[in-house]
C-alpha positions in Angstrom: 1.8 -19.0 -4.3 2.7 -21.8 -1.8 6.4 -21.0 -2.2 5.7 -17.3 -1.5 3.7 -18.0 1.7 6.2 -20.5 3.1 9.1 -18.0 2.6 6.9 -15.3 4.2 6.4 -17.5 7.3 10.2 -18.1 7.4 10.8 -14.3 7.2 8.2 -13.7 9.9 9.8 -16.3 12.2 13.3 -14.8 11.7 12.1 -11.3 12.5 10.1 -12.3 15.5 13.3 -13.3 17.2 15.3 -10.3 16.1 14.7 -6.9 17.7 14.2 -4.0 15.2 17.6 -2.4 14.3 19.2 -3.7 17.5 22.8 -4.9 17.9 21.8 -8.4 19.1 22.0 -10.1 15.8 24.6 -12.9 15.3 28.1 -11.4 14.8 29.5 -14.5 13.1 30.5 -12.7 10.0 31.7 -9.4 11.6 35.4 -10.0 11.0 35.4 -7.6 8.0 33.6 -4.3 7.8 30.4 -4.4 5.8 30.9 -3.4 2.1 29.5 -0.1 0.9 28.6 -1.5 -2.5 25.3 -3.0 -1.5 22.6 -1.4 -3.6 20.0 -0.3 -1.0 18.2 2.0 -3.5 16.5 -1.2 -4.7 14.6 -3.8 -2.7 16.5 -6.9 -1.5 14.7 -9.2 -3.8 14.4 -9.3 -7.6 11.5 -7.0 -8.5 11.2 -8.3 -12.0 9.4 -11.4 -10.7 6.2 -11.6 -8.8 7.8 -13.8 -6.1 10.5 -11.2 -5.5 7.9 -8.4 -5.3 5.8 -10.5 -2.9 8.7 -11.0 -0.5 9.4 -7.3 -0.6 5.8 -6.3 0.2 5.3 -8.9 2.9 8.1 -7.0 4.6 6.9 -3.5 3.8 3.3 -4.2 4.9 4.3 -6.0 8.1 1.7 -4.6 10.6 4.3 -4.7 13.4 6.0 -1.8 11.8 3.3 0.6 13.1 4.6 -0.2 16.7 8.1 1.1 16.0 9.1 4.0 18.2 10.4 7.4 16.9 13.8 6.3 18.3 13.8 3.1 16.3 12.8 5.0 13.1 15.5 7.7 13.7 18.1 4.9 14.2 17.1 3.2 10.9 17.1 6.7 9.2 20.6 7.3 10.4 21.9 3.9 9.3 20.5 4.3 5.8 21.5 8.0 5.5 25.0 7.2 6.6 25.3 4.2 4.4 24.2 6.2 1.3 27.1 8.6 2.1 29.5 5.7 2.3 29.6 5.6 6.1 29.1 2.2 7.7 27.9 2.1 11.4 30.4 0.1 13.5 29.5 -3.5 13.7 26.7 -3.3 11.2 25.8 -6.6 9.5 24.1 -7.0 6.1 20.9 -8.4 7.7 20.8 -5.3 10.0 21.3 -3.0 7.0 18.4 -4.6 5.1 16.2 -4.5 8.2 17.0 -0.8 8.7 16.2 -0.2 5.0 12.7 -1.8 5.4 12.1 0.1 8.6 13.1 3.3 6.8 11.0 2.5 3.7 8.0 1.7 5.9 7.9 5.2 7.4 9.6 7.6 5.0 8.2 8.6 1.6 10.5 7.4 -1.3 10.3 10.7 -3.2 10.0 13.4 -0.6 11.9 11.7 2.2 9.3 13.0 4.7 8.1 10.8 7.6 4.6 9.6 6.5 1.4 9.9 8.6 1.2 6.8 10.8 -2.2 5.5 9.6 -1.3 6.3 6.0 1.7 3.9 6.0 1.3 0.6 4.2 2.1 -1.2 7.5 -1.1 0.2 8.9 -3.2 -1.2 6.0 -4.1 -4.5 7.7 -5.1 -3.3 11.2 -7.0 -0.3 9.9 -8.7 -2.0 6.9 -9.7 -5.1 8.9 -11.5 -2.9 11.5 -13.2 -0.5 9.0 -14.1 -3.2 6.5 -15.3 -5.6 9.1 -17.6 -2.9 10.5 -18.8 -1.9 7.0 -19.8 -5.5 6.3 -21.5 -5.9 9.7 -23.4 -2.7 9.8 -24.7 -2.4 6.2 -28.5 -2.6 6.7 -29.3 0.9 7.8 -28.7 4.2 6.0 -27.0 6.0 9.0 -24.6 3.0 9.4 -23.8 2.9 5.7 -23.1 6.7 5.6 -21.0 6.5 8.8 -18.7 3.6 7.7 -18.4 4.7 4.1 -17.4 8.1 5.3 -14.8 6.6 7.7 -13.5 4.3 5.0 -13.1 7.0 2.4 -11.5 9.4 4.9 -9.0 6.7 5.6 -8.5 5.9 1.9 -7.9 9.6 1.3 -5.2 9.7 3.9 -3.6 6.6 2.4 -3.8 7.8 -1.2 -2.3 11.2 -0.2 0.4 9.6 1.9 1.5 7.1 -0.8 1.2 9.5 -3.8 3.9 9.4 -6.4 6.2 12.4 -6.9 7.5 15.2 -4.8 5.3 18.1 -5.8 3.0 19.5 -3.1 -0.8 19.5 -3.3 -2.7 22.6 -2.1 -5.2 22.6 0.7 -8.0 23.5 -1.9 -7.0 20.6 -4.1 -6.9 18.3 -1.2 -10.3 19.4 0.2 -12.0 19.2 -3.2 -10.7 15.8 -3.9 -11.7 14.5 -0.4 -15.2 15.9 -0.5 -15.8 14.6 -4.1 -14.4 11.1 -3.4 -16.3 10.7 -0.1 -19.6 12.0 -1.6 -19.2 9.7 -4.5 -18.5 6.7 -2.3 -21.5 7.3 0.0 -23.8 7.9 -2.9 -22.7 4.7 -4.6 -23.2 2.7 -1.4 -26.7 4.1 -0.7 -27.7 3.6 -4.3 -26.6 0.0 -4.3 -28.3 -0.6 -1.0 -31.6 0.7 -2.3 -31.3 -1.7 -5.4 -30.7 -4.8 -3.2 -33.4 -4.3 -0.6 -35.7 -6.9 -2.3 -33.1 -9.5 -3.1 -31.3 -12.2 -1.1 -29.6 -11.1 2.1 -26.4 -12.8 0.9 -26.4 -10.4 -2.1 -26.9 -7.5 0.2 -23.7 -8.4 2.0 -21.7 -7.7 -1.2 -22.9 -4.1 -1.4 -20.0 -2.8 0.7 -17.5 -4.4 -1.7 -19.2 -3.0 -4.8 -19.2 0.4 -3.1 -15.5 0.2 -2.2 -14.6 -0.9 -5.7 -16.5 2.0 -7.3 -15.1 4.4 -4.7 -11.5 3.4 -5.4 -12.1 4.4 -9.0 -13.2 7.8 -7.8 -11.0 8.4 -4.7 -7.5 7.5 -6.0 -7.6 9.6 -9.2 -9.1 12.6 -7.3 -6.6 12.4 -4.5 -3.8 12.2 -7.0 -5.3 14.6 -9.6 -2.2 16.9 -9.5 -0.2 14.0 -10.9 -2.7 13.7 -13.8 -2.5 17.4 -14.4 1.2 18.1 -14.1 2.8 14.6 -14.3 5.1 12.6 -12.1 8.9 12.5 -12.2 10.4 10.0 -14.7 14.0 8.8 -14.7 16.4 6.6 -16.7 17.5 3.3 -15.3 20.3 5.1 -13.4 17.8 7.4 -11.6 18.8 10.4 -13.6 15.7 12.6 -13.8 14.4 13.2 -17.3 11.2 15.3 -16.7 7.6 15.0 -15.7 5.0 12.9 -17.5 1.2 12.8 -17.3 1.2 9.6 -19.3 3.3 7.9 -16.7 0.9 9.2 -14.0 -2.1 7.7 -15.9 -0.4 4.3 -16.0 0.7 4.5 -12.3 -2.8 5.4 -11.0 -4.5 2.8 -13.2 -2.2 0.1 -11.7 -2.9 1.3 -8.2 -6.7 1.3 -8.7 -6.6 -2.3 -10.0 -4.4 -3.5 -7.1 -6.5 -1.8 -4.5 -9.7 -3.3 -5.8 -8.2 -6.8 -5.9 -6.7 -6.2 -2.5 -10.1 -5.7 -1.0 -11.7 -8.6 -2.9 -10.8 -11.6 -0.6 -11.6 -9.8 2.6 -15.0 -8.6 1.3 -15.9 -11.6 -0.8 -15.1 -14.6 1.4 -16.4 -13.5 4.8 -20.0 -12.8 3.6 -20.4 -16.5 2.7 -19.0 -17.6 6.0 -21.0 -15.1 8.0 -24.2 -16.0 6.2 -23.7 -19.6 7.3 -22.5 -18.8 10.8 -25.4 -16.4 11.6 -27.8 -19.3 11.1 -26.1 -21.3 13.9 -27.2 -21.3 17.5 -24.0 -19.6 18.8 -24.4 -16.3 16.9 -28.2 -16.4 17.6 -27.4 -16.5 21.3 -24.5 -14.0 21.1 -25.3 -11.7 18.2 -22.7 -9.2 19.4 -20.0 -11.6 18.4 -20.8 -11.1 14.7 -18.7 -7.9 14.4 -15.5 -9.2 16.0 -15.7 -12.5 14.1 -16.2 -10.7 10.8 -13.3 -8.3 11.6 -11.1 -11.3 12.4 -12.0 -13.0 9.1 -11.3 -9.8 7.1 -8.0 -9.4 8.9 -6.8 -12.9 8.1 -7.6 -12.3 4.4 -5.9 -8.9 4.4 -2.6 -10.2 5.9 -2.0 -12.1 2.6 -4.1 -10.0 0.1 -2.4 -6.7 0.9 1.2 -7.7 0.1 0.3 -10.0 -2.8 -1.8 -7.4 -4.5 0.8 -4.7 -4.0 3.2 -7.1 -5.8 1.0 -7.3 -8.9 2.9 -4.4 -10.5 6.5 -3.3 -9.9 6.8 -0.4 -7.5 9.4 1.1 -9.9 7.2 1.0 -12.9 8.4 1.6 -16.5 7.1 2.5 -19.9 8.6 2.9 -23.4 9.7 6.4 -24.4 7.4 6.1 -27.4 4.4 6.1 -25.1 5.2 9.4 -23.5 3.9 12.8 -24.6 5.3 13.9 -28.0 7.1 17.0 -26.5 8.7 14.9 -23.8 9.7 12.2 -26.4 11.5 14.8 -28.4 13.3 16.3 -25.4 14.5 12.8 -24.2 15.7 11.8 -27.7 17.5 15.0 -28.1 19.3 15.1 -24.7 19.4 11.3 -24.0 19.5 9.5 -27.3 20.2 6.1 -25.8 17.2 6.0 -23.5 14.4 3.6 -24.7 12.5 3.2 -21.4 11.7 5.5 -18.5 11.1 4.6 -14.9 8.8 6.1 -12.2 7.5 5.4 -8.7 3.8 4.3 -9.3 2.8 5.0 -5.6 0.8 2.6 -3.6 
């Protein structure tokens, strides 16, 4: 963990002094044109290891990516699109290519290629979640406050889950509306029920109600928002990205992994601050300035999320896989008949 964090700070320092996709990088190694053999379909770091995935997601979830302009995104899109077609932009260095790839990946869906909704991008997770979670944990004592912030949180989660879904099949407005209403109602009901149960216990325990509600809601929200994948499957490929079909079994594994990582992602930011705030609110400073409670809690949550978000995204490979023998029987037969050498299939699990 220490190694991952130190390498992250090094990457952060490097990128702070390097404008996004600009031509001001060092040109020391520009004597020869950049090779077109770099595999930018895959992340820069080895995704078979947790450390490699952590480096990848520290870059993907970098909150500064939400500040990128349309021109910067278009420039990165052009660099990557051209490179995939064997065209290298004049003067392009390998570092610039990888930076462009991560700018591209932060804004464009890996399956559909569409530009993602700004607040649905993984780079928006930290600023959005720290604000919403901090307020959920500050204003948890009254029913109107619980309803308001749980509704805001689940609305945001619905956008994130839809934006980062796996596969390229569209979801209808009716499906989207049903999933949103069901997930939001379930989350609010869970929060209110838990609040009622904890009214006569320690105030410290009451502070954990938002976390319990969020954990329960993730188990409702994510499968509902991605129900089409569970019904019709998600695209599966061989190791060379040749499409083999659609699998509901792969969708079940993908969504289960996302639910686990989302719950663990929320854990530090919703488990550590309650203890600190319970202690701080007994001090003279917050008694004198009670309005400072919300910004302090938001800041604590944000600090936790800066690290929890990429590290929990890294728990499972983005390009997940499973044995052919675990697929649906019909799909197994089809693959063994048409692709006899394939033993494992691969798919984008979503985020």
